[in-house]
C-alpha positions as a Markdown table, in Angstrom:
| # | Residue | x | y | z |
|---|---|---|---|---|
| 1 | Unk | -6.5 | -22.3 | -20.8 |
| 2 | Unk | -2.7 | -22.6 | -20.4 |
| 3 | Unk | -0.9 | -19.1 | -20.5 |
| 4 | Unk | 2.2 | -19.2 | -22.9 |
| 5 | Unk | 5.5 | -18.7 | -21.0 |
| 6 | Unk | 8.2 | -16.3 | -22.1 |
| 7 | Unk | 11.3 | -18.4 | -22.5 |
| 8 | Unk | 14.9 | -17.0 | -22.6 |
| 9 | Unk | 17.7 | -19.5 | -23.5 |
| 10 | Unk | 21.3 | -18.7 | -22.8 |
| 11 | Unk | 24.0 | -20.7 | -24.6 |
| 12 | Unk | 27.7 | -20.5 | -24.1 |
| 13 | Unk | 30.4 | -21.9 | -26.2 |
| 14 | Unk | 34.0 | -22.3 | -25.0 |
| 15 | Unk | 36.8 | -23.0 | -27.6 |
| 16 | Unk | 39.1 | -24.3 | -24.9 |
| 17 | Unk | 36.9 | -27.4 | -24.3 |
| 18 | Unk | 37.0 | -30.4 | -26.5 |
| 19 | Unk | 34.9 | -30.2 | -29.6 |
| 20 | Unk | 32.1 | -32.8 | -29.8 |
| 21 | Unk | 30.5 | -31.9 | -33.2 |
| 22 | Unk | 31.3 | -28.5 | -34.3 |
| 23 | Unk | 32.5 | -25.1 | -33.3 |
| 24 | Unk | 28.9 | -24.2 | -32.5 |
| 25 | Unk | 28.6 | -27.1 | -30.0 |
| 26 | Unk | 26.8 | -25.8 | -26.8 |
| 27 | Unk | 28.6 | -26.4 | -23.6 |
| 28 | Unk | 25.9 | -25.3 | -21.3 |
| 29 | Unk | 22.3 | -24.4 | -21.8 |
| 30 | Unk | 20.2 | -23.0 | -19.1 |
| 31 | Unk | 16.6 | -22.1 | -19.6 |
| 32 | Unk | 14.8 | -19.5 | -17.4 |
| 33 | Unk | 11.2 | -18.7 | -17.5 |
| 34 | Unk | 10.2 | -14.9 | -17.0 |
| 35 | Unk | 6.6 | -13.9 | -16.3 |
| 36 | Unk | 5.0 | -10.9 | -17.7 |
| 37 | Unk | 5.5 | -8.9 | -14.4 |
| 38 | Unk | 9.0 | -9.8 | -14.3 |
| 39 | Unk | 9.5 | -8.7 | -17.9 |
| 40 | Unk | 8.3 | -5.3 | -16.9 |
| 41 | Unk | 10.8 | -4.8 | -14.2 |
| 42 | Unk | 13.6 | -3.2 | -16.2 |
| 43 | Unk | 11.0 | -0.5 | -17.6 |
| 44 | Unk | 9.7 | -0.1 | -14.1 |
| 45 | Unk | 13.1 | 0.5 | -12.5 |
| 46 | Unk | 13.9 | 3.0 | -15.3 |
| 47 | Unk | 10.8 | 5.1 | -14.8 |
| 48 | Unk | 10.9 | 5.0 | -11.0 |
| 49 | Unk | 14.5 | 6.4 | -11.2 |
| 50 | Unk | 13.7 | 9.3 | -13.7 |
| 51 | Unk | 10.3 | 9.9 | -11.6 |
| 52 | Unk | 12.2 | 10.1 | -8.4 |
| 53 | Unk | 14.7 | 12.5 | -9.9 |
| 54 | Unk | 11.8 | 14.8 | -10.8 |
| 55 | Unk | 10.2 | 14.7 | -7.6 |
| 56 | Unk | 13.6 | 15.4 | -5.7 |
| 57 | Unk | 13.3 | 18.8 | -7.6 |
| 58 | Unk | 9.9 | 19.8 | -6.3 |
| 59 | Unk | 10.5 | 22.9 | -4.1 |
| 60 | Unk | 8.8 | 23.0 | -0.9 |
| 61 | Unk | 8.4 | 27.0 | -1.2 |
| 62 | Unk | 6.4 | 26.4 | -4.2 |
| 63 | Unk | 4.1 | 23.5 | -2.8 |
| 64 | Unk | 0.9 | 25.7 | -3.0 |
| 65 | Unk | 1.7 | 27.4 | -6.3 |
| 66 | Unk | -0.9 | 27.0 | -9.1 |
| 67 | Unk | -0.5 | 28.3 | -12.6 |
| 68 | Unk | -4.2 | 29.0 | -12.7 |
| 69 | Unk | -7.2 | 29.2 | -10.2 |
| 70 | Unk | -8.7 | 26.1 | -11.7 |
| 71 | Unk | -5.5 | 24.1 | -11.7 |
| 72 | Unk | -4.2 | 21.9 | -9.0 |
| 73 | Unk | -1.2 | 22.9 | -6.9 |
| 74 | Unk | 2.4 | 21.9 | -7.6 |
| 75 | Unk | 2.1 | 19.8 | -4.4 |
| 76 | Unk | -1.1 | 18.2 | -5.5 |
| 77 | Unk | 0.4 | 17.1 | -8.9 |
| 78 | Unk | 3.6 | 15.9 | -7.3 |
| 79 | Unk | 1.6 | 14.0 | -4.9 |
| 80 | Unk | -0.3 | 12.3 | -7.8 |
| 81 | Unk | 2.8 | 11.3 | -9.4 |
| 82 | Unk | 4.3 | 10.0 | -6.1 |
| 83 | Unk | 1.3 | 7.8 | -5.5 |
| 84 | Unk | 0.9 | 6.4 | -9.0 |
| 85 | Unk | 3.1 | 3.3 | -8.3 |
| 86 | Unk | 0.5 | 2.4 | -5.6 |
| 87 | Unk | -1.9 | 1.8 | -8.6 |
| 88 | Unk | 0.2 | -1.1 | -9.7 |
| 89 | Unk | -0.1 | -2.8 | -6.3 |
| 90 | Unk | -3.7 | -2.0 | -6.1 |
| 91 | Unk | -4.4 | -3.2 | -9.8 |
| 92 | Unk | -2.7 | -6.4 | -9.1 |
| 93 | Unk | -4.3 | -7.1 | -5.6 |
| 94 | Unk | -7.9 | -6.3 | -6.6 |
| 95 | Unk | -10.6 | -7.0 | -9.1 |
| 96 | Unk | -11.9 | -3.5 | -9.6 |
| 97 | Unk | -12.0 | 0.0 | -8.2 |
| 98 | Unk | -15.2 | 2.2 | -8.0 |
| 99 | Unk | -13.5 | 5.7 | -7.6 |
| 100 | Unk | -17.0 | 7.3 | -6.9 |
| 101 | Unk | -19.2 | 4.8 | -5.3 |
| 102 | Unk | -22.9 | 5.6 | -4.9 |
| 103 | Unk | -23.1 | 4.5 | -1.2 |
| 104 | Unk | -19.6 | 5.5 | 0.1 |
| 105 | Unk | -16.8 | 8.1 | -0.1 |
| 106 | Unk | -15.0 | 8.8 | -3.4 |
| 107 | Unk | -11.3 | 7.9 | -3.8 |
| 108 | Unk | -9.0 | 10.6 | -2.2 |
| 109 | Unk | -5.4 | 11.0 | -3.0 |
| 110 | Unk | -3.1 | 10.9 | 0.1 |
| 111 | Unk | -2.4 | 14.2 | 1.7 |
| 112 | Unk | 1.2 | 14.9 | 1.4 |
| 113 | Unk | 2.7 | 18.3 | 2.9 |
| 114 | Unk | 6.2 | 18.6 | 1.6 |
| 115 | Unk | 9.0 | 17.0 | -0.4 |
| 116 | Unk | 10.4 | 14.9 | 2.5 |
| 117 | Unk | 6.9 | 13.2 | 2.7 |
| 118 | Unk | 6.6 | 13.2 | -1.0 |
| 119 | Unk | 9.8 | 11.1 | -1.4 |
| 120 | Unk | 9.0 | 8.8 | 1.6 |
| 121 | Unk | 5.5 | 7.9 | 0.0 |
| 122 | Unk | 7.1 | 7.5 | -3.5 |
| 123 | Unk | 9.8 | 5.2 | -2.2 |
| 124 | Unk | 7.3 | 3.1 | -0.1 |
| 125 | Unk | 4.9 | 2.8 | -3.0 |
| 126 | Unk | 7.5 | 2.0 | -5.6 |
| 127 | Unk | 9.0 | -0.7 | -3.4 |
| 128 | Unk | 5.6 | -2.3 | -2.9 |
| 129 | Unk | 4.7 | -2.1 | -6.6 |
| 130 | Unk | 8.1 | -3.7 | -7.7 |
| 131 | Unk | 7.5 | -6.6 | -5.4 |
| 132 | Unk | 3.9 | -7.0 | -6.6 |
| 133 | Unk | 5.1 | -6.9 | -10.2 |
| 134 | Unk | 7.8 | -9.5 | -9.5 |
| 135 | Unk | 5.5 | -11.9 | -7.8 |
| 136 | Unk | 2.5 | -11.7 | -10.1 |
| 137 | Unk | 1.7 | -14.7 | -12.2 |
| 138 | Unk | 1.0 | -14.5 | -15.9 |
| 139 | Unk | -2.7 | -15.6 | -15.1 |
| 140 | Unk | -3.1 | -12.6 | -12.6 |
| 141 | Unk | -1.6 | -10.2 | -15.2 |
| 142 | Unk | -3.8 | -11.4 | -17.9 |
| 143 | Unk | -7.0 | -11.4 | -15.8 |
| 144 | Unk | -9.5 | -8.5 | -16.4 |
| 145 | Unk | -9.5 | -5.4 | -14.0 |
| 146 | Unk | -12.4 | -3.1 | -13.9 |
| 147 | Unk | -12.6 | 0.7 | -13.4 |
| 148 | Unk | -16.1 | 1.9 | -12.2 |
| 149 | Unk | -17.6 | 5.4 | -11.5 |
| 150 | Unk | -20.8 | 5.4 | -9.4 |
| 151 | Unk | -21.3 | 1.6 | -10.1 |
| 152 | Unk | -20.9 | 2.1 | -13.8 |
| 153 | Unk | -18.2 | 0.4 | -15.8 |
| 154 | Unk | -15.7 | 2.7 | -17.4 |
| 155 | Unk | -13.7 | -0.2 | -18.8 |
| 156 | Unk | -12.4 | -3.6 | -18.2 |
| 157 | Unk | -9.0 | -4.7 | -19.6 |
| 158 | Unk | -6.2 | -7.0 | -18.6 |
| 159 | Unk | -4.2 | -6.0 | -15.6 |
| 160 | Unk | -1.1 | -5.7 | -17.6 |
| 161 | Unk | -2.7 | -3.2 | -20.0 |
| 162 | Unk | -4.1 | -1.2 | -17.0 |
| 163 | Unk | -0.5 | -1.1 | -15.4 |
| 164 | Unk | 1.2 | -0.2 | -18.6 |
| 165 | Unk | -1.5 | 2.3 | -19.8 |
| 166 | Unk | -2.6 | 4.0 | -16.7 |
| 167 | Unk | 0.7 | 3.9 | -14.6 |
| 168 | Unk | 3.8 | 3.4 | -16.7 |
| 169 | Unk | 2.7 | 5.6 | -19.7 |
| 170 | Unk | 1.2 | 8.1 | -17.2 |
| 171 | Unk | 4.4 | 8.4 | -15.5 |
| 172 | Unk | 6.3 | 9.1 | -18.6 |
| 173 | Unk | 4.0 | 11.9 | -19.5 |
| 174 | Unk | 3.8 | 13.4 | -16.0 |
| 175 | Unk | 7.4 | 13.3 | -15.0 |
| 176 | Unk | 8.9 | 14.8 | -18.1 |
């Protein structure tokens, strides 16, 4: 099945050039095709910029502070936010994730100890995620991706829906 392409057409009119038909004569038309991933880059860049601003403000001296005994620390939460862009890369490059496999170790978040490591991790994962989004074909973005827990399916949805719902929208809530 062919995947429809998003087409953007740019037309330019110049009153200084001779008129061929009418004032609306198009002098130059250039057609560009943008993939689904490329169409998400503006939103991605904006979210990464505001998320980084938030992460820059995480104080090292409050890294282990918790609002409640059952809560995660500020450092844990900041690390979670900093590693979320990596889920874009992982979603594009894999078919599924079993975060608690029966015969193996469960998913573990990276251990980040301070703001310097936090920002370095965020910058690295953001750059890799942006490159993956820019390079992904529409077929890859529309292909189903599966989340599993202990071998049991939690959901399957198109990669684009996973990226928008589990990463982009997650960052909006977490970073504000």
